[in-house]
C-alpha positions in Angstrom: 29.0 -12.1 6.4 26.3 -9.4 6.9 22.8 -10.9 6.6 19.5 -8.9 6.3 16.5 -9.9 8.4 14.4 -10.7 5.3 15.2 -12.1 1.9 15.6 -10.0 -1.2 12.2 -11.0 -2.6 10.5 -9.9 0.7 12.0 -6.4 0.3 10.7 -6.2 -3.3 7.2 -7.2 -2.1 7.4 -4.6 0.7 8.3 -2.0 -1.9 5.2 -3.0 -3.9 3.1 -2.8 -0.8 4.4 0.7 -0.1 3.5 1.8 -3.6 0.0 0.4 -3.2 -0.5 2.3 0.1 0.7 5.5 -1.5 -1.6 5.0 -4.5 -4.5 4.6 -2.0 -3.6 7.9 -0.3 -3.3 9.6 -3.6 -6.9 8.4 -4.5 -8.1 10.2 -1.3 -6.7 13.6 -2.4 -9.0 16.3 -3.7 -12.7 16.9 -3.7 -12.5 20.1 -1.6 -13.7 23.5 -2.6 -11.6 26.6 -3.3 -14.1 28.7 -1.4 -14.4 27.7 2.3 -18.0 29.0 2.3 -19.1 26.6 -0.5 -19.5 22.8 0.2 -18.5 20.4 -2.5 -20.3 17.0 -2.6 -17.3 15.5 -4.4 -15.8 14.8 -1.0 -18.2 12.0 -0.5 -17.6 10.3 -3.8 -17.0 6.5 -4.3 -13.3 7.0 -5.0 -12.6 8.8 -1.7 -15.0 7.0 0.6 -14.8 3.4 -0.6 -12.1 2.7 -3.2 -9.2 4.5 -1.6 -9.6 3.0 1.9 -9.9 -0.5 0.4 -6.7 0.1 -1.7 -4.8 1.2 1.5 -6.1 -1.7 3.5 -5.0 -4.1 0.7 -1.6 -2.5 0.7 -1.2 -3.0 4.5 -2.4 -6.6 4.2 0.1 -7.2 1.3 2.9 -5.7 3.5 2.1 -8.3 6.2 2.2 -11.0 3.6 5.5 -9.7 2.3 7.0 -9.8 5.8 5.6 -13.3 6.6 6.5 -15.0 3.3 9.2 -17.6 3.7 12.0 -17.5 1.2 12.4 -20.3 -1.2 15.2 -22.8 -0.3 17.7 -23.5 -2.9 18.7 -27.2 -3.2 22.2 -26.1 -4.2 22.8 -24.2 -1.0 22.2 -27.3 1.2 
């Protein structure tokens, strides 16, 4: 029988971690100016400088947790 390296629950948690990382990168988008000669201060806003990197970091830490989490052992399988 073919067996995956991780349990089904671990893969679900990894998918959630991937979504969290993507949301973090989406939060970093924007803040630029249409005119390259004009500087826009929105680049240095709280969302892009603080919140988005923290969300991405949390997503990576959650991915590590998802990989390291041990699957629950069913008493019926033993």
